[in-house]
Backbone as CSV, one residue per row, in Angstrom:
resi,resn,N_x,N_y,N_z,CA_x,CA_y,CA_z,C_x,C_y,C_z
1,UNK,-8.626,-26.784,112.150,-8.036,-28.098,112.944,-7.072,-28.903,112.130
2,UNK,-5.884,-29.368,112.522,-5.025,-29.761,111.157,-5.779,-31.409,110.856
3,UNK,-5.401,-31.768,110.058,-5.813,-33.272,109.399,-4.653,-33.714,108.643
4,UNK,-4.195,-34.892,108.576,-3.279,-35.750,107.450,-4.349,-36.342,106.583
5,UNK,-3.831,-35.973,105.310,-4.487,-36.284,103.988,-3.262,-37.226,102.954
6,UNK,-3.788,-37.932,102.113,-2.765,-38.729,101.360,-3.084,-38.325,100.304
7,UNK,-1.871,-38.275,99.745,-1.891,-37.419,97.951,-1.762,-38.667,97.364
8,UNK,-2.239,-37.849,96.169,-2.522,-39.149,94.975,-0.939,-39.546,94.592
9,UNK,-0.587,-40.907,94.340,0.669,-41.388,94.300,0.419,-42.817,93.696
10,UNK,1.217,-42.691,92.274,1.069,-43.559,91.474,2.659,-44.451,91.367
11,UNK,2.625,-45.845,91.907,3.580,-46.505,91.843,4.099,-47.441,91.019
12,UNK,5.042,-47.927,90.404,5.108,-49.207,89.323,6.523,-49.313,89.531
13,UNK,7.098,-50.541,88.596,8.636,-51.023,88.572,9.374,-49.727,88.602
14,UNK,9.196,-48.726,88.236,10.046,-47.228,87.809,9.867,-46.620,89.090
15,UNK,9.688,-46.764,90.192,9.644,-46.007,91.060,7.876,-45.127,91.070
16,UNK,7.954,-44.068,91.949,6.765,-43.438,92.714,6.793,-42.082,92.466
17,UNK,5.752,-41.876,91.691,5.352,-40.085,91.214,3.821,-39.642,92.523
18,UNK,4.026,-38.929,93.251,2.992,-38.587,93.724,2.500,-36.612,93.753
19,UNK,1.329,-36.594,92.977,0.867,-35.265,92.696,-0.090,-34.993,93.408
20,UNK,0.193,-33.447,93.579,-0.194,-32.599,94.263,-0.600,-31.521,92.652
21,UNK,-2.280,-31.910,92.937,-3.272,-31.189,92.016,-4.389,-31.149,92.255
22,UNK,-4.955,-29.929,92.677,-6.279,-29.989,92.919,-6.665,-30.730,94.486
23,UNK,-5.500,-30.725,95.215,-5.309,-31.725,96.555,-6.018,-30.325,97.660
24,UNK,-5.487,-29.407,97.896,-5.941,-28.407,98.748,-7.074,-27.690,98.282
25,UNK,-7.947,-27.327,99.433,-9.008,-25.994,99.397,-8.797,-24.732,99.376
26,UNK,-7.447,-24.441,98.690,-6.822,-23.143,98.883,-5.939,-23.251,97.707
27,UNK,-5.765,-21.852,96.905,-4.962,-21.421,95.938,-3.661,-21.487,96.464
28,UNK,-2.435,-22.174,95.640,-1.208,-21.779,96.504,-0.635,-20.492,95.562
29,UNK,-0.655,-19.977,96.642,0.646,-18.230,96.306,2.055,-18.516,96.670
30,UNK,2.152,-19.336,98.008,3.686,-19.523,98.071,4.201,-21.148,98.302
31,UNK,5.425,-21.214,98.411,6.388,-22.688,98.455,7.517,-22.428,99.237
32,UNK,7.471,-22.852,100.061,9.049,-22.983,100.391,9.137,-24.106,101.114
33,UNK,10.526,-24.495,101.463,11.027,-25.886,101.933,12.125,-25.563,103.072
34,UNK,12.086,-26.329,103.890,13.049,-26.263,105.071,14.228,-27.522,105.042
35,UNK,15.192,-27.136,105.444,16.099,-28.317,105.566,17.233,-28.530,105.937
36,UNK,18.301,-29.132,106.384,19.352,-28.937,106.804,19.054,-28.411,108.652
37,UNK,17.931,-29.399,109.097,17.802,-28.295,110.462,18.797,-29.262,111.524
38,UNK,19.335,-28.660,112.544,19.689,-29.331,113.636,18.637,-29.721,114.332
39,UNK,18.942,-29.747,115.642,18.199,-30.061,116.785,16.988,-29.113,116.955
40,UNK,17.118,-27.745,116.355,16.475,-26.742,116.678,14.536,-26.879,116.459
41,UNK,14.041,-26.030,116.977,12.135,-26.234,116.441,12.669,-25.010,115.616
42,UNK,11.165,-25.292,114.511,10.483,-24.430,113.547,9.454,-23.954,113.594
43,UNK,9.062,-22.961,113.011,7.519,-22.681,113.416,7.426,-21.848,114.552
44,UNK,6.754,-22.188,115.206,6.265,-21.792,116.784,5.667,-20.446,116.304
45,UNK,4.519,-20.638,116.172,3.556,-19.360,115.585,1.869,-20.546,115.003
46,UNK,1.427,-19.424,114.715,-0.030,-19.124,113.800,-0.328,-18.538,112.972
47,UNK,-1.189,-18.326,112.405,-1.935,-17.021,111.568,-3.430,-16.384,111.647
48,UNK,-3.197,-15.386,111.214,-4.795,-14.611,110.986,-5.386,-15.413,109.893
49,UNK,-4.844,-15.690,108.633,-5.455,-15.842,107.537,-4.503,-17.041,106.760
50,UNK,-3.684,-17.191,106.841,-2.981,-18.586,106.067,-3.223,-20.010,106.567
51,UNK,-3.331,-20.391,105.669,-3.469,-22.157,105.306,-2.407,-22.816,105.072
52,UNK,-2.056,-23.564,105.636,-0.455,-24.294,105.268,-0.640,-25.815,105.004
53,UNK,-0.044,-26.512,103.981,-0.028,-27.633,103.563,1.530,-28.401,104.177
54,UNK,1.937,-29.241,104.800,3.345,-29.190,105.084,3.791,-30.996,104.320
55,UNK,4.457,-31.119,103.691,4.883,-32.355,102.768,6.348,-32.932,103.297
56,UNK,6.863,-33.664,104.053,7.896,-33.952,104.046,8.139,-34.790,103.057
57,UNK,9.165,-34.946,102.030,9.200,-34.800,100.675,10.457,-35.912,100.796
58,UNK,11.690,-35.612,102.204,12.536,-36.244,102.066,12.601,-36.546,103.956
59,UNK,13.073,-37.800,104.414,13.485,-38.012,105.455,11.972,-38.162,106.580
60,UNK,12.219,-37.348,107.654,10.702,-37.454,108.579,11.360,-36.179,109.407
61,UNK,9.728,-35.957,109.890,10.181,-34.707,111.349,8.590,-34.808,111.899
62,UNK,8.578,-34.284,112.959,7.208,-34.243,113.627,6.141,-33.097,113.238
63,UNK,5.728,-32.554,113.791,5.287,-31.264,113.643,3.737,-31.298,115.064
64,UNK,3.972,-30.181,115.986,3.052,-30.426,117.060,1.831,-29.626,116.959
65,UNK,0.613,-29.678,116.948,0.012,-28.708,116.809,-0.847,-28.014,117.633
66,UNK,-1.666,-27.213,118.373,-2.233,-27.001,119.295,-3.388,-25.729,118.956
67,UNK,-4.842,-25.962,118.947,-5.793,-25.026,118.838,-6.720,-24.670,120.296
68,UNK,-8.018,-24.433,120.214,-8.439,-24.598,121.106,-9.356,-25.831,121.888
69,UNK,-9.101,-26.692,120.873,-9.820,-27.846,120.402,-8.991,-29.315,120.899
70,UNK,-7.723,-28.798,119.984,-6.801,-30.246,120.289,-5.941,-30.000,120.353
71,UNK,-4.630,-31.156,120.824,-3.505,-30.531,120.832,-2.830,-31.977,120.636
72,UNK,-1.679,-32.139,119.421,-1.131,-32.898,118.770,-0.040,-33.046,118.506
73,UNK,0.530,-34.487,118.334,2.086,-34.379,117.595,1.308,-35.128,116.692
74,UNK,1.977,-34.747,115.357,1.782,-35.707,113.805,3.320,-36.064,113.393
75,UNK,3.369,-37.100,113.007,4.306,-37.402,111.886,4.073,-37.590,111.138
76,UNK,5.227,-36.879,110.012,5.560,-37.135,108.209,6.776,-37.670,108.395
77,UNK,6.566,-39.051,107.478,7.659,-39.801,107.221,7.324,-40.367,105.863
78,UNK,6.651,-40.023,105.359,6.091,-40.617,103.820,6.493,-39.447,103.099
79,UNK,6.602,-39.491,101.708,5.884,-38.143,101.116,4.961,-37.986,100.262
80,UNK,4.041,-39.220,100.362,2.411,-38.937,100.356,1.493,-38.398,101.230
81,UNK,2.370,-38.400,102.420,1.623,-37.830,104.012,1.681,-36.403,103.364
82,UNK,0.469,-35.618,104.107,0.123,-34.399,104.047,-0.559,-33.355,105.128
83,UNK,-0.086,-32.665,105.697,-0.816,-32.034,107.031,-1.299,-30.754,106.469
84,UNK,-1.864,-30.377,106.787,-3.168,-29.293,106.616,-3.015,-28.299,107.634
85,UNK,-2.735,-27.521,107.944,-2.570,-26.454,108.879,-3.491,-25.471,108.774
86,UNK,-4.911,-25.505,109.625,-5.742,-23.606,109.398,-5.412,-22.948,110.089
87,UNK,-5.485,-21.602,109.618,-4.757,-20.311,110.345,-4.616,-20.220,111.957
88,UNK,-5.667,-21.168,112.719,-5.705,-20.920,113.687,-4.677,-21.799,114.709
89,UNK,-4.213,-23.316,113.614,-3.329,-24.021,114.435,-2.026,-23.604,114.362
90,UNK,-1.470,-23.531,116.165,-0.552,-23.012,116.430,0.489,-24.200,115.913
91,UNK,1.757,-24.459,115.657,2.034,-25.308,114.970,4.165,-25.288,115.471
92,UNK,4.813,-26.480,115.421,6.091,-26.168,115.739,6.865,-27.151,114.716
93,UNK,7.394,-27.223,114.183,8.019,-28.828,113.442,9.542,-28.609,114.270
94,UNK,9.993,-30.118,114.611,10.763,-30.482,115.519,11.519,-32.013,115.186
95,UNK,12.191,-32.414,115.281,12.716,-33.588,115.463,13.037,-34.149,113.769
96,UNK,13.528,-33.109,113.120,13.865,-33.431,111.656,15.433,-34.711,111.662
97,UNK,15.086,-35.275,111.052,16.063,-36.306,110.628,16.979,-35.739,109.824
98,UNK,17.977,-36.212,109.801,19.542,-35.056,109.506,19.079,-34.902,107.818
99,UNK,18.524,-35.924,107.045,18.167,-36.080,105.592,16.924,-35.026,105.220
100,UNK,15.861,-34.686,106.143,14.968,-34.182,106.043,14.734,-32.956,105.043
101,UNK,13.305,-33.127,104.433,13.174,-31.883,103.230,11.779,-31.678,103.832
102,UNK,11.265,-30.894,104.396,10.039,-30.333,104.502,9.425,-28.865,103.387
103,UNK,8.350,-29.676,102.682,8.347,-28.329,101.736,6.772,-28.357,102.174
104,UNK,6.410,-26.773,102.490,4.961,-26.248,102.817,4.605,-25.256,101.406
105,UNK,3.153,-25.409,101.271,2.268,-24.688,100.221,1.661,-24.061,101.099
106,UNK,1.217,-22.608,100.766,0.734,-21.668,101.874,-0.323,-20.626,100.355
107,UNK,-1.196,-20.267,101.580,-2.713,-19.607,100.816,-2.384,-18.099,100.717
108,UNK,-1.215,-17.712,101.029,-0.948,-16.264,101.201,0.580,-16.370,101.079
109,UNK,0.680,-14.992,100.176,2.259,-14.799,100.118,2.625,-14.230,101.529
110,UNK,4.022,-14.218,101.829,4.850,-13.881,103.230,4.026,-12.229,103.489
111,UNK,3.628,-12.481,104.888,3.159,-10.947,105.153,3.544,-11.174,106.937
112,UNK,4.473,-10.380,107.305,4.661,-10.384,108.795,3.568,-10.079,109.457
113,UNK,2.628,-9.801,109.076,1.543,-9.277,110.161,0.241,-10.295,109.926
114,UNK,0.482,-11.362,109.528,-0.421,-12.368,109.625,0.279,-13.368,110.236
115,UNK,1.449,-13.488,111.527,2.015,-14.513,112.075,1.738,-13.867,113.717
116,UNK,0.906,-15.011,114.480,1.084,-14.846,115.991,1.771,-15.491,116.585
117,UNK,2.875,-15.133,117.358,3.839,-16.002,118.150,3.081,-16.297,119.464
118,UNK,1.880,-15.822,119.813,1.608,-16.269,121.022,0.697,-17.743,121.274
119,UNK,1.035,-18.632,121.702,0.187,-19.805,121.806,-0.781,-19.820,122.654
120,UNK,-1.511,-20.739,122.676,-2.840,-20.743,123.209,-2.805,-20.907,124.664
């Protein structure tokens, strides 16, 4: 089930530092980021085994999630908000601001066979 967590952030008069250390219940095997998105949707899949953690480190975007229990759209608009996606969570990333950078941490390396393109 998707859930939003707050990442540890330290702020003072010099700015903010957000830490991703022991933040996830999985080991990170892949990191990628999405940016320069027009009005397209990204994602539109779920996985067999991969868990993902998505952080919009700049700008904002929405992530629509659907599984057998829940259907909800999450707004990521602060770099200390992180959306955890379990393998069964169908997800579509949409409505990226022009300056958006969405960073994703994945529990598995890319494997074409892990992707499921049929929604619920």
